[in-house]
N, C-alpha and C positions, 0 to 999 in steps of 0.2 A: 732375444729382448734387447730395447733399444733403454741405452741411459739419456734419461734425461736429467737427472744431478747435474746439470751446469747453469749457471746465470740464464734465465730465459727471457733476457730481453734483446734483443739482438742487436739493438742500435741504441748509446748510452742517451738517456735524457739528459735534459739542459738541467739537471737539479744536482746537488749534490751526494753522494752516497756512500752508504754502510754495507759492507759484505759482513754477513757473520758466518756461521758455519752453514748454516740452512734457510738462512733468510738474507736477503736485500731492502734494505732499508734507505728511501731517499724521502728527502728533505723536500717537499714543494712552498714553502715560509709556512705558511698558519698548518698547515694539516704533513702528518707522514703518512707514505705511500709504504706498505710495508707489503712484501712477495715470498709466500712461504716456496720455495723451488724446491726438487726430489732430490735435494742431496739429504745423503746422511752421516750423522755420527756415532764414533763411539769410542771409548776413551780419549778423548780431548781430539781426536785425528775423524777428519771427514775421510768418507771412503770413496775408491778409485768410482763406482758399480751407483749410480739413485734409486732411488722406489719407486716404480712410475705411477704415478698419481697420486704421491705422499703429501706434497704439498695442500691440495685440493682436501685431503680429508682435514688436512689440520687447519685449513682455512675454517672452511663448515665444518666442522664439530667444537673450535673454541665461536664463532659465529653463533653457533645452538647453547652455548656454556652460558655466553655475554646477553643472552635473550633471557635467560631463565632463570640464571642465578640473582640475588638482591642483593649486589654488592656495584657502585660508582664505576665506571671503564672509560677504556680508552676510544672503541668503534665505535665510528660513524656510519660504515657501510664496506658492503661487501663484492659493491659494482666501482667500475674504471671509471673514474671522472672524463668526462666528455672532454674538457679539456687540455687532456696528453695529448688528444689528435695522433693516434700509436696508429698504427699500417693492420690491413686485414689482418694479414700474420702474427703481429706483435698482439694482438687483443685476440687471439685467437687461445696462443699458446698460454696467457694469462688468467682465463676465466674461469672465474671460480676459486682462485688461488692470491687474491690479493686485499690488504683490509687498508679503507682510509681509515686512520686515526686520529684525536687529537694529539696533541703536541707537548709532550712529558717529560721533565727532568725526571730520567731514572735516578730509585733512591737504588747506592749500590752495594744491597744485600740481596741474596736469593731467596726465599722463605720458606723452603723446606717443611711441610707439614707430613708425619708419619701415623698411620694408622695401626703398623701391620711393623715387624722385626724383620726386615730385610737388607740385601745390599749393605753399603757401608755401613750403614745402626745395626748391623747383627755381627761386621766384623768387629766392631767398637765395644758392643755389650760384653760379646763373651772376654774380651780381652780386661774389660775395664766396671762393668756391670750398669754403666750408663749409658746415654746416646748423647755427645755436646752438651755434657754435664746434668744432661735433666738423670736420676736414678733412677732405672726399674727394678720391677719385682723380681728377686732370685726366682730359676728353674727355667726361662723360659725359652721357649724351641724356637728353633727360624720360623719364621712367616707367622707366628703367634700376632693375633690380636692385640693390641696393648688396653692395659684399663682403658683410657682414654687416649686420644690423637695430642700427641708433642710437637711442641715446634721445637726449628732444627736449624739454625739460619747458616748460610755457608759464603765465605766473601763472591764477590762477584769480577773471573779476573777476567782479563782486556786477552792475555795468554798465559796459557799452563791452567793448572789445574785451579778449581775451586776448593776452599778450602773450608771444611766444616768449623764452628766458632759458637759458643756460649753466647748465652742470651745477654748475658753482661757484659762479654765483649760487643754484643751490639748494640747496646746501651749505653758504652761508654764511649763508644762513635757519631751514632748519630742521639742522641739526648734521651734520656730513659720515656718520656713522655711519647714517640715519636715509634720508641721500639717496642712498650706496649701495646702498641693502636697495630702495627703491623704482624705481633703474635695476634691477635684477636680477630682480626678482619678473617688473615690466613686460615684461623680454627672456624672460623665462623662461615668462609666458605666451601673449606673442604667441608664440611661435615654439610651443607649443604648437598654437593656434587656425590658422595657419597653416599647419602641416603638416595639419591634419585638413581644411582647406581644399580644402589645393593638391589632396588626394585626392578631393575632389572638385568638380574641377575650376571650383576658384575662386582668383584671386590674392588676398591681404591688403595692400594695399600698405601701409597705416599704420590705425595706430587712437590714439585715447590711454581711459587708465584712469583712476579715480580711487579713492582709499585712503582709509582711515581710523583711527582707534584705537578698538577696542573692547579698555577697560584700557591689559591691555602689548602688547596684541596688534596688526599690522596687519591688517587684513581688505581685500579688494577691494569693492570696494559701485557706489552707482549699476548705469549698464547698464554692458554688454561683448559687443564685435563684435560687434557691430549695424547695420544701414544710416546711421543716425545717428550712432553715433562711429567709423567705419570707411570708408575707399573699396574697397570689393569690385568685385573686376572679373574678364571671366570668364578662365583660361587658353585657352581654346579662340581667343582671338581678337587675344592678348597679338602688343605689337609695338614694344619701343623705339622714340623719335624721332617719337613725338607723343602728343596727348592718346588715355585708352583710354575703350569704350563701361563702362559699370559699371551696376552695381547698388546703388548710395546716389541721395542727393539733391543729385548730379555733374545730373543731367539737368534738375531744377528750378534749381539756379545758371545753368546754361545757356542757360537759354530768358531769368531776369530779367535776366545780361546781356546778350543778344542783343535786349534789352528797352528801350526809351528809359528807365527807370528809372534816375534818378539816387543813391539807393543814401541820399538826404540824407532826402528825404520818405517817407509812408508808402506801405508798395511796394502793386502792382497786382494784382487779383483772377489766380489763373492760369484758365486755361482750361479747359473740358472734357478735353481732350484732353491738355495734360500732366498733371492729377491722374490723368487714368487709368491714363496711361500710367509716374506715380508709384510709383501701389499694383500695379501689375501688377509691376514690376522687385522693390521687397518682400515682394510673397508667391514669387516667384521664386527669389531667395537662398535665402528660410526653408525651401523644397521643397529646394533643390539640399543643403543644408549638411546638413539632417536628415536629408531621406529621408523627410517626413509632410507634405504638402503643406497648405497652410492655406487650405482656398476660402471663396471670397466669404460663401459661405451661413451662414457660421459668424459674420457677422458682421451680417447685417440684417436 
């Protein structure tokens, strides 16, 4: 299986470029061109092996949600701008994995919404009975549904780890009005997505959103409700008190945790079965949520 985890543009475009862990962002002047590569990250490391077609799944699932959700957002198109004058090879490699977006000023917090207790939230709850300053009922089990979804923001670190913060800490930096707006909008979008997903056999356990300023308006940016930004669990296999099977990159995280990797040195290559298994999970959750299967043939 080929490694498609590298930058997909074979020739640099005459535009400023910023490379994230899994996306390459080109500044076209009035808009941004966001390219979702097949890179995959875990524990703040970019892994040496990509997941073929992953960037297409992220782009097309984000487009599905941007079209469905009632929220102002940055997406303009998922078609390649004709003015870029790309070669036929570049056009083929980028097909289905680009978003042309409005150019917003990023608000420097990730807006995490949790409907279920897992991951860092579960670890913090076991120690302190709360998550990011939100006090929760006693005696909750791992992966329990919360009485209602909670807003648990994190810092948005350019390097190193994002850090959980309380709502009050976020409000001190952004101002209380903006912080309350981000909390309410994040909870609203989560509830919309969670309701749709549950009706299609998927639990959205938690997710993160990013927001930005477009003039005086706050809009949803980046990706939305994808396997990279969310925990997706199959509803028919859900059982509190244990880890859940998932349709996200938890499959990769678990393999890494079971390996001898120390998380301080360069990560190991993923074996072919883990790459194939992760690819299949991304394809399956896309098909379940959208009802429109995305075949492997579309990006081979």
